[in-house]
Each structure stands twice: as structure tokens, then as C-alpha cells.
N, C-alpha and C positions, 0 to 999 in steps of 0.2 A: 380430333384432332383438340392437343394440346395448347391451352390460352391460360396466359397466366390472368390469375383471378384479378378483378377491379381494382382488387386492395391491393395488391402486391404491386401493378401498374400504377397505380398513386404513392405507392412510396417510394416508388424509385430515383425518385428528386429531380432536378435538369440536370442536361447536359455542358457540363462545362469543356468547353477548347480546353484542348495546351497549347501549346505554344505554338507547336510545329503546325499543328491542323489548323489555329489562324493564320500564320504564313501559309498556308495550303489556299485558307480560304479564301485570305486575301488577295493570291495567287490567280486564281479562276476566279472570281467579281475585277479583279483588273483583265482579263481578258475578254469580258464582257464588257465592259466599257470602254474599251480600246477596237474587237470587233465589230461593235454597233456604228448607227452612224450619228449618236451623240443623240438620237431622240428616243424616251425609254417604251415607246409607243409604236416602235414597228418591227419591223418584220424580222427585221435584222437585228434586232434587238436580242425580242424572246427567239427567235431560231438559236444567237451564240450563247444564249443561258438554257435550252433546251437542251445544245450540247457542251454547253459547260456544266451541269448536275453532274453529267458522269466520272468530272474529274474530282470531285467535292472530295472532301477526309470520310474516309470509310466508314469512318464509327458517328458521322453524322447524317450521309444517307441509311444507316438501318439504322439510327433513328427514327429516323423517317417513314422508312417502309413500316418498322413495328407500331406504330402511332395511328400512320395508315389503315394497314391491318385493324387493329386494336385503339382508340383516344382514351381508354379507360376509366378512371373508376372520377376520374378531376374533371374529361373530356376535354382537357387542355395540353399544353407541352408549351417547356419552358430552355431556352439555348442560350446559353453564356457565354459570352469573350469573341461573342465574334470581332472582328475588324473595322473598329466605330475608334475614330479618331474625335474625342471632344473637340480638340486646341480645334483642329481643323471642320469645323463643323461652322456656317459660318454662322450670323444672326438668325434667329427662329423668326419664323414670317409672323403677324401678325396682319392678317387680310383676307375676306373673305374667300373660300372658294379655292387654294393654294391647297396647289399639285409638286411633284416635281418632273418634270419635261426633259429637262437635260441628263447621261449619264453621270449617276457615281455610285461609288464603292455602293456605299447602305441599298439604293435604290438595285444592285444591282444583283446583292444578299436575296432584297425580297424576289427576287425574281425567281430565280433559283429554289430555292427554296420551293414557289410556290410549285415548279414546274414537277418539284417532286415530289408534292403531294399530288397533283394533278396536274389543270391548263391554269396561267393565269389567265381572271377574265373584270372586264368594267361591265361602269353600265352608263350610256350616253347623259345619262339623265346626268346624275349625280358624278361631280366634278369634269364636267365636258369630256366626260369614258376616258380617263386620263386613269393610269396601270398604277402608278402610283399617289398616296396623295398623305398632305401632309392633315396630321393628328397637332393643332394649336388652338388654344386659346386666343377667339377675339376681340378681340373690344365694344361693347357695344350688344357684342353675344352671350356673356354670363349666366346665363340662363338658362338658357337651346339643349337641348332636350335631344343634340348629337357633336362632331367631334372637332365642336364650334365652342362648347361650350365649357366652361370650370362651376357650377356648378352639380351635388349630386346624376353622376350619370345612372337612369333605370337600365334593370336589367332587362335585356332585347336580345333575342335572336338578330343579326345583322340583317340587312333588305328582305323582313320576318311575310312582304306583305307582295312579294314577287317569287312567279312560280319555278326558277330558275333562283334561288335564294344562292349563296353563296358558300360551299360544302368547307371550305376555311378559313379562314378571318388572320391576315400574320399584322402584327405588330412589332418595328421595330425601335428602338427607343435611340433617338441620337443623344436625345438632353434629359434629366430631367428635371422637375417644377423647382423653385427657388428652396424649398422646406422641408422634398421629398415628403407630403402629404398628397400624390395622387395616386393611387393605386387602380390598376388593374384588380378585377370583381370578376370571378368566373363563379358562375355555378350551374352542374350538370345531376341531367334529370337521374343519371345512372345510382346518384347519389343521395335523390332526393327523394327517389321511388317509393321506399319503405318507408318513410314519413310523413307519406302523405295517408288520411283517412282511404278508407273502402271510393264511400260516398265523394268522394274529395276527385279520384281516380278515374272513379266509371266520368262521370261528369266530361272533368278537360275527356275522355274516348270521345264525346259527340262534337258535331258539329253546333256547336250555339254562339260560335265567336266571330267578330270580325274587324279585320286590319287594313287600317291605313296607309298610305307609303309616309316619310319619312318628311319632314318639310322641305330637306338638299335635294326631295325626285319634283319639287314645285309642282305638286298635281295634289294639291290640295279638292277635298270631295268625294277622291278615287277609293275609293272599297272593295275588298278582296270579295268572292262568296263567302258563307256563314264557312266555317273549318271548324274541327278538332284542336285542340291544341297539344293534343299527345297522339300518336298516330303507329302502325307498325308491330311487331312483338308487343305482346304483354308485359315481357320480363325485361324488355329492356326497349320502349319509347324509343323516337323523336321526339322532340317534339319542339310549337309552334308556336312563339307569344315575341310581342313586345310590348313591356306594362306599360310606355306611355301610346300604345297607339291602336293597340288591343279590345276593344271589346263584344263583353259580353252580351248573350240578347234573351241570356232565361235569369230571374232568378238568383236561382242551382250554377245556373253557371260563376254568378257576379259569384257569388260564393268560394269556390274551386278557385279561383283566381285571387282570391285573398288570399287562402289558403297557401297556394303553392308559391305566391308570391315570399309570405313569411317563412318559408322551409327555405325556399331559395337564399332568401335573409342570412338565415342561421347556419345555414352550411356552405356558401359558397368561400371559395378561397382569398386571398387580396394581396395583390403581385405586385411592388414596386419596382419598378422601372431602372436600371444604370442605363447609362453607353453601351451597348455592345451588346444586350439585352436584345431576343425577340421573343416575345408568347403570340404560340398557338392555338388558336384555341378553336375544337370541333362546334362549327356552327349545328349542326343537326340535334347534336344533346346536350353541348350547352351554349347558357345563353351568361348572353359579359354586361356588365354595369361600368361608372369608377365615382371611386369616395371626391366629392369636392376639394377642390384648390384654388387659392391664391395669388394669381397673377399680378408679375407687375409690368408688361408693357414692355420690358428693357431691352428686346433682343438677347436676353439668356429663357426666356421661359422652357416651358416643358416643348421636347420634340418628339413624336410621334410619326411615325410613315407608317405606308397601313395596303398592301395586299389582301386580294380574296387569290382565293382556288378553285373552279369545279371538277369533282370523278368522277364526269364526262362532259365534256366541252360540246361536243355531239347532240347536246339534249335541247340545245337551243338554240341549234344548227337556225331558225327560220328565225332567228333573233338580230340571226349575227352575216349583216351581209357582206358576201366574197369571203364568208367565214375566217372573216378578224372573230380578237379578240374584245369586242366590248359586243354588250350587247346595246340594242336602238333601242327598245322597251321592257 
């Protein structure tokens, strides 16, 4: 089977939509907004997005299909030129738990792309199960290790503690921060693997770690069963870690985590998102974080919107009453 080497895929660069494809993407997104009933979590909205995906520009659909098949050496994809008009974006929210409930073009774009990678999904304990989250700085939460903070956000797999963590994390920029200091950091185990010592890799494959839920899930004290950080194929493993929440159970495990964190920091890509940029992170092989920045809380702060996609929604069927897209625990 012919596939591009990791390095070739990594060097391919972002997909930049031309004006014709941008106009078509906007037309399709507006179609989802009009066909939906005004609520992003509704079945009507999701059905409209599932159907609309097939009308998106060919270049976009082809890129998503390639990325779904193999996310490359970076484990991430950057799409630029999506129809986000910052002049029409309202003031950046600054309250805890902010989500996008009403249908908008950006919310439609996120839902459309999530359908191209799998199925959109949400978690009831996280922002009340909303499918589209606002990632914005919140006064008083500057040091929070989560989407409301503004200090350095440590590397993590999204919802690493959960048995059905997202396969993909989608982050769409509506507004950049004032000083353009906030950078999305992405580190991929495919790039890091051959830079780790043999002893480190062997230890990371052993079930010597436990992970706590993030504070946003409100389930303090709950921990996973002991798990490994690396799993699967030895030459192309999956990674499962949250450096703010994963704790080693042994001295060897602690040393291995420190080495992994150092190598991730040395090999990470930093992406400075602008309005209309969409970053997709393969949550199975890549971790992500964010550089620090200084919010002003003046209505013009950095504003990303986020959604998740699961490749196999059926696997979480017992957690989704009425076969909804929201996992209740």
C-alpha cells in the first residue's frame, strides 16, 4: 500500500482555501444554519451538517480524507482561509463555561469538518454537553490548566482520562490575541519516538500511570485504572498523557515522563492562529498545549471555538442515551 512518509506529509504545509472554495464553504455553512432549527446541539443541525459535508469544496474533503487515513509526522492539520469575518464577530465572551448555542457560520464549519473526520461528539460533564465550546480567557482563571486560562498550558491529550476520548480536536480561530503571543503547541509521538531512549520507551509501554479528569469535569478524586502512556504498534504507537493530570506510579515511570515531556517540548510545532484558521489535532498520536498570553478582558481577546470528533461513535453507545452525540459520563 502506498502512503507518503511521515516527513513528506509533515512538509506538505497547510491547506489554504482560494476565494472560490472559501465562497463555497460559506455557502454550505449558511445552508446548515438555515436548515437547522437554531440550536447547534439539535438533531436537525447535525443532520444538515452531515448532508452538507458532501457539498464542501473537493480540495477540503480530499485533505480531510487523507488526514483521517494518516495524520503524518506532526499529527495535526492546518486549514486556512475559512469564511470567518472578524468584523462580524461579536465581543469575545469572558464568562466561565461559555459555549455556542445559536447557529452561526463558524459553528457550522466546525460541525461540517467534524463529520468529515467521524462524528461530532460532546461530554455532558464538560460545558453541559455543548457540541461547540468557546475557548476564551476568563478573569480569575488565568492560572487554570484548561481552556479558560492564559498561562502556559501543558501538553495533554484531550480528555485523556476518558475511555472514549476524542479522536480529533478541532480549533477554529474567530479572533487572535492582541499581541499575537498565544500559540497552539502540538507535539507528535511519531516525531518524538526515535529521540527517546530505549529504556524510556519500554517504560512508557508499561501500565505504570494513572490520570485524573480535568477540573472542567467536576469529578475531583476520580482516577483511571493504571494505564500505559504508549500503546499499540511499537513503531507507530498511540500516546495517552496529560502532563498536568497523569501521575507515575514508579520511579522509572517518573523518569520516563520527564524525558517524554522534554522531547515533546523540543520537537513541538507552534501555530499562531488567525481568524479563519482551523487546526485539527489527531488526539491519538499528538498532544497539544498553548503558550502564555496576556488577556485584556476588553471584548477583543483571543477567541477559538472547539469541537470534537469520534471515528467510531457506536463504541460509546452505552454512554449516549437515545443514540445522541453527547456522552453522559
